[in-house]
C-alpha positions as a printed Julia matrix, in Angstrom:
339×3 Matrix{Float64}:
   9.83  -30.79    7.08
   7.73  -27.71    6.29
   4.0   -27.93    5.67
   3.95  -24.38    4.31
   3.72  -23.8     0.57
   6.3   -21.17   -0.33
   6.99  -19.72   -3.8
   9.42  -17.04   -4.96
   8.77  -14.21   -7.4
  11.73  -12.13   -8.54
  10.82  -10.36  -11.78
  13.34   -9.32  -14.36
  13.48   -5.67  -15.4
  11.18   -6.34  -18.37
   8.64   -8.23  -16.24
   7.7    -5.31  -14.03
   4.23   -3.93  -14.68
   3.07   -0.32  -14.67
  -0.67   -0.92  -14.62
  -3.35   -2.76  -12.72
  -5.35   -4.78  -15.22
  -4.48   -5.75  -18.77
  -1.67   -8.13  -17.79
  -1.26  -11.89  -17.74
  -0.12  -13.36  -14.39
   3.55  -14.01  -13.74
   2.62  -16.85  -11.37
  -0.52  -18.61  -10.12
  -0.77  -19.69   -6.48
  -3.23  -21.53   -4.28
  -4.91  -19.81   -1.33
  -2.69  -20.03    1.75
   0.54  -19.76   -0.23
   3.47  -17.74    1.09
   5.07  -15.62   -1.63
   8.61  -14.26   -1.29
   8.9   -11.4    -3.74
  11.13   -8.5    -4.67
  10.04   -5.02   -5.72
  11.86   -2.08   -7.26
  11.47    1.5    -6.05
   9.13    3.98   -7.75
  12.02    5.29   -9.87
  12.85    1.83  -11.18
  16.24    2.01   -9.44
  17.38    4.8   -11.79
  17.82    7.51   -9.13
  20.96    6.63   -7.16
  22.31   10.01   -6.04
  21.5    13.69   -5.7
  22.58   14.41   -9.28
  20.16   11.86  -10.75
  17.14   14.08  -11.3
  14.11   11.88  -12.01
  13.16   13.99  -15.05
  16.55   13.14  -16.56
  16.95    9.46  -15.64
  13.33    8.2   -15.61
  10.99    7.8   -18.57
   7.29    8.57  -18.22
   5.02    6.57  -18.0
   7.47    3.93  -16.73
   7.29    5.01  -13.11
   6.11    3.1   -10.06
   6.78   -0.48  -11.25
   4.84   -3.25   -9.54
   5.61   -6.94   -9.11
   2.88   -9.18  -10.49
   0.22   -9.93  -11.31
  -0.15  -12.93   -9.02
  -3.23  -14.99   -9.88
  -4.96  -16.85   -7.04
  -6.68  -20.13   -7.81
 -10.43  -20.07   -7.24
 -10.71  -16.28   -6.91
 -13.88  -15.06   -8.61
 -15.58  -11.67   -8.88
 -17.34  -10.89   -5.6
 -14.8   -12.77   -3.46
 -12.37  -11.18   -1.01
  -8.61  -11.52   -1.43
  -6.71  -11.42    1.88
  -3.04  -10.37    1.71
  -1.05  -10.6     4.93
   2.34   -8.85    5.06
   4.77  -11.12    6.88
   7.96   -9.12    6.35
   9.05   -6.01    4.42
  12.79   -5.28    4.34
  14.8    -2.76    2.3
  16.87   -4.46   -0.41
  19.54   -1.73   -0.35
  21.15    0.45    2.31
  19.83    3.66    0.79
  16.52    5.23   -0.17
  15.55    8.22   -2.28
  13.11   11.09   -1.93
  12.56   14.09   -4.15
  10.54   17.18   -4.97
   9.14   17.81   -8.42
   7.74   20.79  -10.3
   3.92   20.56  -10.39
   3.68   17.66   -7.93
   3.11   17.64   -4.18
   0.65   19.11   -1.73
   2.33   22.52   -1.28
   2.98   23.57   -4.87
   1.07   24.51   -7.96
  -0.01   21.49  -10.0
  -1.55   20.92  -13.42
  -5.0    20.98  -11.79
  -4.24   23.74   -9.25
  -2.89   26.48  -11.49
  -0.89   29.29   -9.85
   1.24   32.19  -11.06
   4.22   31.43   -8.85
   7.15   29.4   -10.12
   7.04   25.6    -9.69
   9.14   23.93   -7.02
  12.73   23.02   -7.76
  13.39   19.4    -8.65
  15.71   18.11   -5.92
  16.84   14.7    -4.65
  17.62   13.55   -1.1
  19.48   10.32   -0.32
  18.66    8.57    2.97
  21.01    6.09    4.66
  19.1     2.97    5.73
  20.42    0.84    8.59
  18.27   -2.27    8.96
  20.2    -3.53   12.0
  19.77   -0.26   13.88
  16.26    0.28   12.51
  17.07    3.8    11.35
  16.64    6.0     8.32
  18.92    9.08    8.27
  17.7    12.39    6.85
  20.43   14.8     5.72
  19.53   18.39    4.84
  20.74   19.54    1.43
  21.39   23.16    2.41
  22.94   22.76    5.87
  24.79   20.26    8.07
  21.61   19.19    9.86
  20.84   15.47   10.01
  18.58   13.28   12.12
  17.86    9.58   12.44
  14.24    8.6    11.88
  12.76    5.19   12.7
  12.79    2.71    9.83
   9.15    1.78    9.12
   8.98   -0.21    5.85
   5.66   -0.37    4.02
   4.24   -0.66    0.51
   2.6     2.34   -1.09
   1.08    0.39   -3.97
  -0.93   -2.81   -3.47
  -3.99   -3.85   -5.4
  -5.87   -6.14   -7.76
  -7.12   -5.79  -11.33
  -9.99   -3.29  -11.62
 -13.5    -4.28  -12.67
 -15.01   -4.32  -16.17
 -11.71   -4.88  -17.97
 -10.42   -1.46  -16.99
  -6.67   -0.81  -17.0
  -5.34    1.8   -14.57
  -1.82    3.17  -14.22
  -0.01    1.96  -11.11
   0.23    5.55   -9.8
  -3.57    5.76   -9.46
  -5.4     4.62   -6.3
  -9.02    3.54   -6.44
 -11.51    0.89   -5.39
  -9.07   -1.76   -6.64
  -6.3    -0.51   -4.3
  -3.29    0.75   -6.22
  -1.12    3.66   -5.12
  -2.89    4.37   -1.82
   0.32    5.31    0.02
  -0.9     4.54    3.52
   1.84    3.9     6.11
  -0.54    1.33    7.64
   0.42   -1.16    4.88
   3.32   -2.53    6.91
   4.39   -5.97    8.17
   1.76   -7.44   10.48
  -1.13   -5.95    8.49
  -3.73   -7.93    6.55
  -5.3    -6.16    3.56
  -8.64   -7.21    2.06
  -9.47   -6.51   -1.59
 -12.64   -7.12   -3.55
 -11.98   -9.52   -6.44
 -13.04   -8.07   -9.81
 -11.69  -10.6   -12.31
 -10.94  -14.33  -12.2
  -7.69  -14.88  -10.29
  -7.84  -11.42   -8.66
  -4.45  -10.47  -10.22
  -2.58   -9.07   -7.22
   0.36   -6.7    -7.75
   2.65   -5.01   -5.2
   5.3    -2.29   -5.42
   6.35    1.21   -4.35
   8.26    0.26   -1.21
   8.82    3.02    1.34
  11.48    2.83    4.05
   9.21    5.25    5.89
   6.55    7.81    5.05
   4.73   10.53    6.92
   0.93   10.54    6.77
  -0.27   12.35    3.67
   3.04   11.9     1.76
   3.24   15.71    1.78
   5.9    16.33   -0.88
   4.63   13.5    -3.1
   7.43   11.01   -2.41
   8.33    8.94    0.64
  11.75    7.4     1.32
  11.49    5.28   -1.81
  13.24    1.92   -1.61
  13.47   -1.46   -3.29
  12.09   -4.17   -1.01
  12.32   -7.87   -0.21
   8.81   -8.73    0.9
   7.0   -11.82    2.15
   3.23  -12.15    1.99
   0.59  -14.8     2.63
  -2.18  -14.8     0.04
  -5.58  -16.19    1.05
  -9.1   -16.23   -0.32
 -12.46  -15.56    1.36
 -15.48  -16.57   -0.72
 -17.88  -13.67   -1.15
 -18.04  -10.53    0.95
 -16.05   -8.26   -1.36
 -15.51   -4.83    0.24
 -16.36   -1.72   -1.76
 -12.82   -0.4    -1.24
  -9.71   -1.98    0.3
  -9.88   -2.76    4.01
  -6.99   -3.38    6.39
  -6.64   -5.05    9.76
  -3.81   -5.19   12.25
  -3.69   -6.46   15.82
  -5.25   -3.3    17.23
  -7.42   -1.68   14.56
  -9.83   -2.15   11.69
  -9.14    0.24    8.83
 -10.98    1.24    5.67
  -9.78    3.29    2.71
 -11.33    5.74    0.28
  -9.64    7.06   -2.86
 -11.17    9.98   -4.78
 -10.99   13.7    -5.45
 -11.8    15.99   -3.72
 -10.25   14.92   -0.42
 -13.53   15.12    1.47
 -15.02   12.47   -0.82
 -12.08   10.14   -0.08
 -12.8    10.81    3.6
 -16.49   10.02    3.12
 -15.85    6.75    1.27
 -13.52    5.48    4.0
 -15.81    6.56    6.83
 -18.96    5.15    5.24
 -17.32    1.76    4.8
 -16.09    1.77    8.4
 -19.6     2.58    9.63
 -21.03   -0.25    7.51
 -18.34   -2.7     8.65
 -18.89   -1.79   12.3
 -22.67   -2.09   11.98
 -22.34   -5.56   10.48
 -19.86   -6.83   13.04
 -21.79   -5.56   16.06
 -25.3    -6.01   14.63
 -25.96   -2.3    15.12
 -28.51   -0.08   13.44
 -26.74    2.23   10.99
 -27.03    5.46   12.99
 -25.85    3.7    16.14
 -22.75    2.56   14.24
 -22.35    6.09   12.85
 -22.39    7.47   16.38
 -19.87    4.89   17.65
 -17.41    5.5    14.81
 -17.82    9.27   15.26
 -16.59    9.04   18.84
 -14.06    6.2    18.66
 -12.62    6.51   15.14
  -9.48    8.08   13.7
  -8.9     9.5    10.22
  -5.24    9.42    9.14
  -4.42   10.78    5.7
  -2.72    8.36    3.34
  -1.83   10.54    0.34
  -2.86   14.02   -0.74
  -0.77   14.19   -3.91
  -1.65   11.39   -6.32
  -4.1    11.29   -9.2
  -6.68   10.41   -6.54
  -6.3    11.21   -2.84
  -6.59    8.45   -0.23
  -7.97    8.69    3.29
  -8.07    5.98    5.97
 -10.72    5.44    8.65
  -9.52    3.58   11.72
 -11.41    1.96   14.61
  -9.86    0.35   17.72
 -10.72   -3.35   17.83
 -11.22   -3.03   21.6
 -14.72   -1.66   20.96
 -15.65   -4.88   19.13
 -15.44   -7.1    22.2
 -15.22  -10.7    21.02
 -16.4   -10.0    17.47
 -13.83  -10.8    14.78
 -13.66   -9.52   11.22
 -13.77  -12.16    8.5
 -14.13  -14.89   11.13
 -10.67  -14.22   12.52
  -8.78  -14.5     9.23
  -6.18  -11.94   10.35
  -5.28  -13.99   13.45
  -5.06  -17.14   11.33
  -2.7   -15.49    8.84
  -0.61  -14.11   11.7
  -0.12  -17.68   12.89
   0.9   -18.79    9.39
   3.37  -15.9     9.25
   4.8   -16.85   12.66
   5.31  -20.45   11.52
   7.14  -19.24    8.4
   9.39  -16.92   10.4
  10.28  -19.72   12.83
  11.32  -22.02    9.97
  13.2   -19.41    7.93
């Protein structure tokens, strides 16, 4: 007989949300609950083949649907919501990527005006093989193809913003949102500052895999079947979402220009390191400068997102959030054994 509390959330088409904030919860759960949920891809499932151009089959602003909100009992502003990803699995055997006019890192955009013609709108279909753990790229203009490792993650995860603000799901910020970091995969715990009662967690934008930076503006977009553990830490809200896996602490910053996103993520990592190791600020600054990494998350969205990353080996026996990640890993392992 299981001692784990497990709930299921499978929204109908009309229950998907396209914002963070301004929505009533679909379900309310207690801290420690395992949630089995389904998410649709960023195109809402409307792009199924190379002839389905997003501009023809999708309707703006109904892009990037998210599942939620999920309210968490007892969550209050100033608390920290912990979300551990137990499993992320593609719901279909195909994924979609595309290029768009005026979107992507290597084209003219509405805010980077150029004289040259915009990029062609084009769709690529990837074959996903969950058993083999592969994701097959096929060139559109030649016979070239190659199998890439399947690496499922969620591009969009977050809570309701502060002060009653409502933000489109395509926008990353201090609340989380469309950060598009490949680090948001199974085995990762994400920490979000709670801004409103219940926190109001939403998740979407599954990627079968994504390169750092999401260069063309889309990953291998895929519907997902995802399992999470939702937990609550009283107080200690981070200024921007933090992540933890078995090997690293990670912080995020979302802003424009890109160097400000970099600064936000790095400043939070320096602060986090100083607090964990009881270091003076400049000592922590020096340590992070020599031991840290700075992977790009996205350089295409309405805000850019950078990640700062520190190996946990430098922490010795110190544990973030009193070892909450390890605890949630054990809960996840118990769930997987019983499934």
